[in-house]
C-alpha positions in Angstrom: 5.1 -9.8 -29.2 3.9 -13.1 -27.8 3.4 -13.5 -24.0 6.3 -14.9 -22.1 6.1 -18.7 -21.4 6.4 -19.0 -17.6 7.2 -22.7 -17.8 10.2 -22.2 -20.2 13.7 -22.6 -19.0 15.3 -19.4 -17.6 17.6 -18.9 -20.6 14.8 -19.3 -23.0 12.6 -16.9 -21.1 15.4 -14.3 -21.1 15.5 -14.6 -24.9 11.7 -13.8 -25.1 12.3 -10.4 -23.3 12.5 -7.2 -25.3 16.1 -6.3 -26.4 16.1 -3.2 -24.2 15.2 -5.3 -21.1 17.8 -7.9 -21.9 20.5 -5.2 -22.2 19.4 -3.7 -18.9 19.4 -7.0 -17.1 22.7 -8.1 -18.5 24.4 -4.9 -17.2 23.3 -5.4 -13.6 26.0 -6.1 -11.0 25.5 -8.2 -7.9 25.3 -4.9 -5.8 22.6 -3.6 -8.2 20.4 -6.7 -7.6 20.9 -6.4 -3.9 19.9 -2.8 -4.0 16.8 -3.6 -6.0 15.8 -6.3 -3.6 16.2 -3.8 -0.7 14.2 -1.2 -2.6 11.3 -3.7 -3.1 11.3 -4.5 0.6 11.3 -0.7 1.3 8.4 -0.1 -1.1 6.4 -2.9 0.5 7.0 -1.5 4.0 5.9 1.9 2.9 2.7 0.5 1.4 2.0 -1.3 4.7 2.6 1.8 6.8 0.4 3.8 4.3 -2.5 1.4 4.7 -2.1 1.4 8.5 -2.0 5.2 8.6 -5.1 5.5 6.4 -7.1 3.3 8.7 -5.8 5.1 11.8 -7.0 8.4 10.3 -10.3 6.9 9.3 -10.7 5.5 12.8 -9.8 8.8 14.5 -12.3 10.7 12.4 -14.9 8.1 13.1 -14.3 8.3 16.8 -14.4 12.1 16.6 -17.7 12.1 14.7 -19.1 9.5 17.2 -18.2 11.7 20.2 -19.8 14.7 18.6 -23.0 12.8 17.8 -23.1 11.4 21.3 -22.6 14.9 22.8 -25.4 16.3 20.7 -27.7 13.4 21.8 -26.8 14.0 25.5 -27.6 17.7 25.1 -30.9 16.9 23.4 -31.9 14.5 26.2 -30.9 17.0 28.8 -33.1 19.6 27.1 -36.1 17.3 27.3 -35.5 16.5 31.0 -34.5 20.0 32.2 -37.5 22.1 33.4 -38.1 25.3 31.5 
C-alpha cells in the first residue's frame, strides 16, 4: 500500500486508508470522538506525571547517595584529626 498523501483533500485521504480503518472511523459517533480526545489527553497527562515521577525518584536516590558519601567523608576526616 502506498503511503498516505498528507496534502490530499480529507475525502481523498480517507479513501487511501485500509478498509478496516475506514469501517471503524465511519462507525464512530460524536460521543466516541469526544471520549477518544479525552483519552488522549489522559494518556499525555499520565506520561508527563510518569516522567516527573522518574526524575523525582532519581533525584531522591542521588541526594541519598550524596548524603551517604558526605557522611563517609566526614567520618574519614574525623578519623584523621582525632587523636589515637
